C-alpha positions in Angstrom: -22.1 95.2 35.2 -18.3 95.3 34.7 -16.8 92.3 33.0 -15.3 90.0 36.1 -11.5 88.9 36.0 -12.5 85.2 36.6 -14.9 83.0 35.0 -15.3 79.7 37.2 -11.7 80.1 38.4 -10.0 80.7 34.9 -8.6 84.1 34.5 -10.7 86.1 31.7 -7.5 87.9 30.6 -7.3 86.2 27.1 -5.6 88.8 24.9 -1.9 88.9 24.5 0.1 91.7 25.9 -3.1 93.3 28.2 -3.6 93.5 31.7 -6.6 93.4 34.3 -7.0 94.3 38.0 -9.8 94.0 40.7 -10.1 95.8 43.9 -11.3 93.5 47.0 -11.2 94.1 50.4 -9.7 91.7 53.1 -11.6 91.1 56.9 -13.8 93.4 58.8 -13.1 96.9 60.0 -11.4 98.2 61.6 -8.6 95.6 60.4 -10.2 96.0 56.6 -7.6 95.7 54.0 -7.6 97.0 50.4 -5.7 94.5 48.1 -5.4 94.4 44.2 -5.8 91.4 42.4 -3.9 91.6 38.9 -3.5 89.6 36.1 -1.1 89.9 32.6 -1.0 87.9 29.8 2.3 88.0 28.1 2.8 88.4 24.3 4.0 84.4 24.1 0.2 83.7 26.0 1.5 83.0 29.8 -0.3 84.4 32.2 1.1 86.4 35.4 -0.7 86.9 38.3 -0.4 88.5 41.9 -2.3 90.4 44.7 -0.8 93.1 46.5 -1.6 96.2 47.9 -1.0 98.9 45.4 -1.6 98.6 41.4 1.9 100.2 41.2 3.3 97.1 43.2 1.5 94.8 41.1 3.0 96.1 37.9 6.8 96.6 39.5 6.5 92.3 40.4 4.9 92.0 36.9 8.0 93.9 35.4 10.5 91.7 37.6 8.7 88.7 35.7 9.2 90.2 32.5 12.9 90.8 33.1 13.3 87.4 34.2 11.7 86.0 31.2 14.6 87.6 29.3 
């Protein structure tokens, strides 16, 4: 079994500079929608987390967040 991203509601992404993501589905057919839960732990220890329709969109949001931190 794969490691879950959260344990008791707390992110398991603890190593600085790493990312984790999980796929989940909302609703029931035919309105079922695929979403990604994404966590990134910055090298300074701060956690970025988001939910989006694609992994690419999650990473774009992370990059925008990183640019704002500079």
